[in-house]
TORVO-658382 format. One line per field, with one value per residue (C-alpha): residue number from 1; residue in three letters; y, x, z negated. Coordinates in nm, 2 decimals. Each point is the difference from the previous one (the first is absolute). Last residue first. Layout:
N
pos: (NUM;...)
code: (ALA;...)
y: (Y;...)
x: (X;...)
z: (Z;...)
//
This chain:
104
pos: (104;103;102;101;100;99;98;97;96;95;94;93;92;91;90;89;88;87;86;85;84;83;82;81;80;79;78;77;76;75;74;73;72;71;70;69;68;67;66;65;64;63;62;61;60;59;58;57;56;55;54;53;52;51;50;49;48;47;46;45;44;43;42;41;40;39;38;37;36;35;34;33;32;31;30;29;28;27;26;25;24;23;22;21;20;19;18;17;16;15;14;13;12;11;10;9;8;7;6;5;4;3;2;1)
code: (UNK;UNK;UNK;UNK;UNK;UNK;UNK;UNK;UNK;UNK;UNK;UNK;UNK;UNK;UNK;UNK;UNK;UNK;UNK;UNK;UNK;UNK;UNK;UNK;UNK;UNK;UNK;UNK;UNK;UNK;UNK;UNK;UNK;UNK;UNK;UNK;UNK;UNK;UNK;UNK;UNK;UNK;UNK;UNK;UNK;UNK;UNK;UNK;UNK;UNK;UNK;UNK;UNK;UNK;UNK;UNK;UNK;UNK;UNK;UNK;UNK;UNK;UNK;UNK;UNK;UNK;UNK;UNK;UNK;UNK;UNK;UNK;UNK;UNK;UNK;UNK;UNK;UNK;UNK;UNK;UNK;UNK;UNK;UNK;UNK;UNK;UNK;UNK;UNK;UNK;UNK;UNK;UNK;UNK;UNK;UNK;UNK;UNK;UNK;UNK;UNK;UNK;UNK;UNK)
y: (1.23;-0.32;0.14;0.09;-0.28;-0.21;-0.30;0.04;-0.11;0.09;-0.05;-0.07;0.12;0.36;-0.14;0.23;-0.23;-0.30;0.17;0.17;-0.34;-0.12;0.32;-0.03;-0.36;0.10;0.30;-0.24;-0.19;0.31;0.13;-0.32;-0.11;0.10;0.05;-0.34;-0.11;-0.25;-0.19;-0.18;-0.21;-0.06;0.02;0.35;0.13;0.08;0.24;0.09;0.30;0.04;0.26;0.34;0.27;0.33;0.36;-0.01;-0.21;-0.33;0.07;-0.33;-0.26;-0.25;0.03;-0.21;-0.13;-0.16;-0.04;-0.01;-0.05;0.20;-0.18;0.27;0.23;-0.28;-0.19;-0.01;0.15;-0.32;-0.23;0.22;0.01;-0.38;-0.07;0.24;-0.17;-0.35;0.07;0.15;-0.29;-0.26;0.13;0.21;0.00;0.38;0.06;-0.24;0.04;0.38;-0.04;-0.13;-0.23;-0.23;0.01;-0.31)
x: (0.32;0.17;0.23;-0.28;-0.21;0.03;-0.22;-0.21;-0.35;-0.17;-0.38;-0.10;-0.32;0.12;0.26;0.30;0.25;-0.11;-0.02;0.34;0.15;-0.08;0.14;0.32;0.06;-0.04;0.24;0.26;-0.01;0.05;0.27;0.21;0.09;-0.04;-0.35;-0.04;-0.34;0.01;-0.33;-0.19;-0.31;-0.18;-0.36;-0.03;0.28;0.36;0.21;0.37;0.11;0.36;0.25;-0.17;0.26;-0.01;-0.07;-0.38;0.07;0.17;0.36;0.11;-0.26;-0.24;-0.37;-0.25;-0.34;-0.31;-0.29;-0.37;-0.30;-0.32;-0.33;-0.28;0.23;0.06;0.31;0.11;0.34;0.07;-0.05;0.21;0.28;0.00;-0.01;0.30;0.20;-0.09;0.10;0.33;0.09;-0.12;0.25;-0.07;0.37;0.03;-0.23;0.13;0.36;-0.02;-0.10;-0.29;0.15;-0.26;0.01;-0.01)
z: (-0.77;-0.11;-0.27;-0.24;0.12;-0.31;0.12;0.31;0.06;0.33;0.01;0.36;0.15;0.06;0.24;0.04;-0.17;0.21;0.33;-0.07;-0.08;0.35;0.16;-0.21;0.11;0.36;-0.05;-0.14;0.33;0.20;-0.23;0.01;-0.35;-0.36;-0.14;-0.15;-0.12;-0.28;0.00;-0.27;0.05;-0.33;0.13;-0.16;0.21;-0.11;0.19;-0.02;0.20;0.13;0.10;-0.05;0.03;-0.19;0.10;-0.06;-0.31;-0.07;-0.07;0.17;0.05;-0.15;-0.01;-0.21;0.09;-0.14;0.23;-0.08;0.23;-0.05;-0.04;0.02;0.20;0.25;0.08;0.37;-0.10;-0.20;0.30;0.23;-0.25;-0.05;0.37;0.07;-0.28;0.10;0.37;-0.10;-0.23;0.25;0.25;0.31;0.07;0.01;-0.29;-0.27;0.13;-0.06;-0.36;-0.21;-0.27;-0.17;-0.37;-0.22)
//
């Protein structure tokens, strides 16, 4: 079952928000010799440079699944974006995406 990561998860310091941040931090710490893997999919409207990203689903190697919602208060959404940015920019994490034609 997926854990929803939305405004409530961050504003209320919930277990969902804590688990999401901890999981990303753990994966980003992977090494080149033993890279971590994450599977993800993006959902939105007309995904492109001009489209709107609404949600990202992530599945980590340990089976944890998160659905990251990008709707809500800008400052709270920006925190989620910065956490995902660390994950997606890490050279020590292999990113796996299925049928990315509409996700780029």
